[in-house]
C-alpha positions in Angstrom: 0.0 0.0 0.0 1.4 3.4 -1.1 0.9 6.3 1.3 0.1 9.6 -0.4 0.5 13.1 1.0 -2.5 15.3 0.6 -3.2 19.0 1.2 -6.7 18.4 2.6 -8.0 15.6 4.8 -11.0 13.4 4.5 -14.1 14.9 6.2 -12.6 18.4 6.1 -15.0 21.2 5.2 -14.0 23.1 2.1 -15.3 25.5 -0.5 -15.3 25.2 -4.3 -15.2 28.9 -5.1 -15.6 28.6 -8.8 -18.9 26.7 -8.2 -20.1 28.6 -5.1 -20.3 25.3 -3.2 -19.5 24.5 0.4 -19.1 20.8 1.3 -17.2 18.0 2.9 -14.4 15.9 1.4 -15.8 12.4 1.5 -13.1 10.6 -0.5 -9.5 11.1 -1.6 -8.0 9.1 -4.5 -5.2 9.1 -7.0 -6.2 9.3 -10.6 -4.6 7.5 -13.6 -2.4 10.6 -14.1 -1.0 10.3 -10.6 -2.8 13.4 -9.4 -4.7 13.5 -6.1 -8.4 14.1 -6.4 -10.9 15.0 -3.7 -14.6 14.0 -3.8 -16.6 16.9 -2.2 -20.2 16.4 -1.2 -22.4 19.5 -1.2 -23.7 20.5 2.2 -27.1 21.3 0.7 -29.6 18.7 -0.4 -30.7 18.7 -4.0 -29.5 18.6 -7.6 -27.1 21.2 -8.9 -27.2 22.5 -12.4 -23.6 21.7 -13.2 -22.3 19.2 -15.8 -19.5 18.2 -13.4 -21.9 17.3 -10.6 -23.0 13.8 -9.6 -26.6 14.6 -8.6 -27.3 11.8 -6.2 -29.2 13.7 -3.4 -26.3 15.7 -2.1 -24.4 16.6 -5.3 -20.7 15.4 -5.4 -17.8 16.9 -7.3 -14.3 15.6 -8.1 -11.7 18.3 -7.5 -8.0 18.9 -7.4 -6.4 20.8 -4.5 -6.1 23.8 -6.7 -9.9 24.0 -7.0 -10.5 24.0 -3.3 -10.0 26.3 -0.3 -10.3 25.6 3.4 -13.7 26.6 4.8 -13.5 29.4 7.4 -16.6 30.0 9.5 -17.8 33.6 9.0 -17.8 35.8 12.1 -21.3 36.0 13.5 
């Protein structure tokens, strides 16, 4: 088993700024091109009008680290 280093961790809350999505990383995997991908599940229920989304209740997206930012809770 090969251990890979990742920038984000599984179950970390992140944002996908280009899509306006906030969600949780539910899977991390290495693609055929040896790049690390993160599967992010939208925190809101329902389909998303995006060709990259897997609309299965809570929409899911495969992203690279460059597409994600750490979620920071806004000051209340």
